[in-house]
DSSP file (Angstrom, degrees, kcal/mol; ACC not computed):
  #  RESIDUE AA STRUCTURE BP1 BP2  ACC     N-H-->O    O-->H-N    N-H-->O    O-->H-N    TCO  KAPPA ALPHA  PHI   PSI    X-CA   Y-CA   Z-CA
    1    1 A M              0   0    0      0, 0.0     2,-0.2     0, 0.0     0, 0.0   0.000 360.0 360.0 360.0 134.0   36.5  -14.2  -17.6
    2    2 A N        -     0   0    0      1,-0.1     3,-0.1     0, 0.0     0, 0.0  -0.503 360.0-120.8 -77.8 143.7   34.2  -14.2  -14.6
    3    3 A E        -     0   0    0     -2,-0.2    -1,-0.1     1,-0.1     5,-0.0  -0.536  36.1 -94.9 -77.0 151.4   32.7  -11.0  -13.3
    4    4 A P    >>  -     0   0    0      0, 0.0     3,-1.2     0, 0.0     4,-1.0  -0.380  40.1-111.7 -61.1 152.6   33.4   -9.8   -9.7
    5    5 A Y  H 3> S+     0   0    0      1,-0.3     4,-1.7     2,-0.2     3,-0.4   0.825 114.5  61.8 -57.1 -35.5   30.6  -10.9   -7.5
    6    6 A Y  H 3> S+     0   0    0      1,-0.2     4,-2.0     2,-0.2    -1,-0.3   0.783  97.0  59.7 -66.1 -27.3   29.4   -7.4   -6.9
    7    7 A K  H <> S+     0   0    0     -3,-1.2     4,-2.1     2,-0.2    -1,-0.2   0.911 103.7  50.3 -65.9 -39.2   28.6   -6.9  -10.6
    8    8 A A  H  X S+     0   0    0     -4,-1.0     4,-1.8    -3,-0.4    -2,-0.2   0.926 111.0  49.3 -67.1 -40.6   26.2   -9.9  -10.5
    9    9 A Y  H  X S+     0   0    0     -4,-1.7     4,-2.8     1,-0.2    -1,-0.2   0.901 106.2  56.1 -61.7 -39.8   24.4   -8.3   -7.5
   10   10 A E  H  X S+     0   0    0     -4,-2.0     4,-2.9     1,-0.2    -1,-0.2   0.931 106.4  50.3 -58.9 -47.4   24.2   -5.0   -9.2
   11   11 A K  H  X S+     0   0    0     -4,-2.1     4,-1.8     2,-0.2    -1,-0.2   0.888 111.3  49.7 -56.7 -41.8   22.3   -6.7  -12.1
   12   12 A R  H  X S+     0   0    0     -4,-1.8     4,-2.4     2,-0.2    -2,-0.2   0.949 110.9  48.2 -61.9 -50.6   19.9   -8.3   -9.7
   13   13 A Y  H  X S+     0   0    0     -4,-2.8     4,-2.6     1,-0.2     5,-0.2   0.916 111.0  50.5 -59.5 -45.0   19.2   -5.1   -7.9
   14   14 A Q  H  X S+     0   0    0     -4,-2.9     4,-2.2     1,-0.2    -1,-0.2   0.872 110.0  50.6 -59.2 -36.9   18.6   -3.3  -11.1
   15   15 A A  H  X S+     0   0    0     -4,-1.8     4,-1.6    -5,-0.2    -1,-0.2   0.875 110.8  49.4 -68.2 -39.2   16.2   -6.0  -12.3
   16   16 A A  H  <>S+     0   0    0     -4,-2.4     5,-2.3     2,-0.2     4,-0.3   0.921 112.9  44.9 -67.5 -43.2   14.3   -5.8   -9.0
   17   17 A F  H ><5S+     0   0    0     -4,-2.6     3,-1.2     1,-0.2    -2,-0.2   0.880 110.8  54.4 -69.8 -35.9   13.9   -2.1   -9.0
   18   18 A F  H 3<5S+     0   0    0     -4,-2.2    -1,-0.2    -5,-0.2    -2,-0.2   0.850 105.9  54.7 -59.1 -34.7   12.9   -2.1  -12.7
   19   19 A A  T 3<5S-     0   0    0     -4,-1.6    -1,-0.2    -5,-0.1    -2,-0.2   0.548 133.0 -89.2 -79.1  -6.0   10.2   -4.6  -11.8
   20   20 A G  T < 5S+     0   0    0     -3,-1.2     2,-0.2    -4,-0.3    -3,-0.2   0.418  74.1 145.8 118.9  -3.2    8.8   -2.2   -9.2
   21   21 A A      < -     0   0    0     -5,-2.3    -1,-0.3     1,-0.2     3,-0.1  -0.523  24.8-171.5 -70.8 132.6   10.6   -2.9   -5.9
   22   22 A E        -     0   0    0      1,-0.3     2,-0.3    -2,-0.2    -1,-0.2   0.788  61.5  -8.0 -94.0 -30.7   11.1    0.2   -3.8
   23   23 A R        -     0   0    0      2,-0.1     2,-0.3    -6,-0.0    -1,-0.3  -0.973  61.2-118.5-158.0 166.2   13.3   -0.9   -1.1
   24   24 A W  S    S+     0   0    0     -2,-0.3     2,-0.3    -3,-0.1     0, 0.0  -0.847  71.3  13.9-108.9 149.3   14.9   -4.0    0.5
   25   25 A G  S    S-     0   0    0     -2,-0.3     2,-0.1     0, 0.0    -2,-0.1  -0.647  99.2  -3.9 100.2-148.3   14.4   -5.2    4.0
   26   26 A H  S    S-     0   0    0     -2,-0.3    -2,-0.0     1,-0.1     0, 0.0  -0.348  71.8 -97.1 -85.9 162.8   11.8   -4.3    6.6
   27   27 A S    >   -     0   0    0      1,-0.1     3,-1.4    -2,-0.1    -1,-0.1  -0.404  36.8-111.0 -70.8 155.8    9.0   -1.7    6.5
   28   28 A P  T 3  S+     0   0    0      0, 0.0    -1,-0.1     0, 0.0    -2,-0.0   0.723 115.8  53.7 -64.8 -22.9    9.7    1.6    8.1
   29   29 A D  T 3   +     0   0    0      4,-0.0     2,-1.0     5,-0.0    -2,-0.0   0.036  69.7 138.1-100.2  26.9    7.2    0.8   10.9
   30   30 A D    <>  -     0   0    0     -3,-1.4     4,-2.5     1,-0.2     5,-0.2  -0.633  33.1-169.8 -78.4 100.3    8.6   -2.5   12.0
   31   31 A E  H  > S+     0   0    0     -2,-1.0     4,-2.8     1,-0.2     5,-0.2   0.858  81.1  52.8 -62.9 -40.9    8.4   -2.3   15.8
   32   32 A V  H  > S+     0   0    0      2,-0.2     4,-2.2     1,-0.2    -1,-0.2   0.937 113.5  42.4 -62.0 -45.4   10.5   -5.4   16.5
   33   33 A L  H  > S+     0   0    0      2,-0.2     4,-2.6     1,-0.2     5,-0.3   0.922 114.7  51.7 -67.3 -40.8   13.4   -4.2   14.3
   34   34 A Y  H  X S+     0   0    0     -4,-2.5     4,-2.4     1,-0.2    -2,-0.2   0.927 112.5  44.8 -59.4 -46.5   13.1   -0.7   15.7
   35   35 A N  H  X S+     0   0    0     -4,-2.8     4,-1.7     2,-0.2    -1,-0.2   0.886 113.6  50.9 -67.4 -38.5   13.2   -1.9   19.4
   36   36 A T  H  X S+     0   0    0     -4,-2.2     4,-1.0    -5,-0.2     3,-0.2   0.948 113.7  43.5 -66.3 -47.0   16.1   -4.3   18.7
   37   37 A L  H  X S+     0   0    0     -4,-2.6     4,-1.4     1,-0.2     3,-0.4   0.871 111.3  55.2 -62.4 -40.0   18.2   -1.6   17.0
   38   38 A K  H  < S+     0   0    0     -4,-2.4    -1,-0.2    -5,-0.3    -2,-0.2   0.829 104.6  53.8 -63.6 -33.9   17.3    0.9   19.7
   39   39 A S  H  < S+     0   0    0     -4,-1.7    -1,-0.2    -3,-0.2    -2,-0.2   0.767 108.6  50.8 -76.0 -23.1   18.6   -1.5   22.4
   40   40 A W  H  <        0   0    0     -4,-1.0    -2,-0.2    -3,-0.4    -1,-0.2   0.759 360.0 360.0 -81.5 -26.3   21.9   -1.7   20.6
   41   41 A V     <        0   0    0     -4,-1.4    -1,-0.2     0, 0.0    -2,-0.2   0.457 360.0 360.0 -95.1 360.0   22.5    2.0   20.2
């Protein structure tokens, strides 16, 4: 039986965090992202 897709992602995330990843995505001081989001809100 196949696992639901989200269970596979959970294993990947756990492996990444175990390897030392602290977060996903952009850095907190990403000006381009900040300005883009600010223009949407």
